[in-house]
C-alpha positions, 0 to 999 in steps of 0.5 A: 533862709534868707537870700544872702546865706542861700547865695553863700551856700550855694556859690552864686550872688543873690542876683543869680537866685533873683534871676532864677526866680524871674526866669521860673526855675527857682520858686518864689520864696515866702516874705518875712514881714520885713518883705525879706526872701524867705527860702525853704531848706529846699532851694539850696538842692534846686540851686545846685542842681542848677548850677551842676546842669549849666557845668555840662551845657544845658541852658536855663531855657532847657532847665526851666522846661525839665524843672516844669515837668519835674515840679508838676510830679513828672519824670523828664528823664528821657527828654533830659538823656535825649538833650544830653545827647542832642549836645553831644552831637553838637559837640563832636560838629564842634570839634570837627570843625574846629579841627578843619579850621585848625588845618586850613590856618597850618596852611596859610601859616606854611603859605604866609611864611613863604610869602614873608621869606620872598618880600624884602624887609619893609615890602607888605607881603598882603597876608590877609589879601591871601585867605580865600573868600570861603576859607576851608573850615570855617563856613560851618563856624560862622554859620553855627556863631552867626558870623 
């Protein structure tokens, strides 16, 4: 099947297919005499597998290693499970960080409400200056996000 047909049936663009090829996620297809890509029928299942894995948080780099093992008739199943467990741990940490950040933001909001209530109309309340240098709940998020 040609790239346009595979793209339509898989719900991706032809650019995405070429990107997957460059990364080694999708095997290089045969070429027709007119130099069109001709994919085998199994390519659609492969693209759908990639899309499902991306949807639950796997990276293209992780998929490349998993699919390379599969392509050599290996069984990367335990590795895939371990990757998923690591993602769950990371997500749990992020949720905890977000809960802490929300609590800090709620505290600041209450403090700012008091400052604004005490300020005269048009008076500068210096709200952002009142944020502690390392506000609780934000340090871990900054480290993870590279901020």
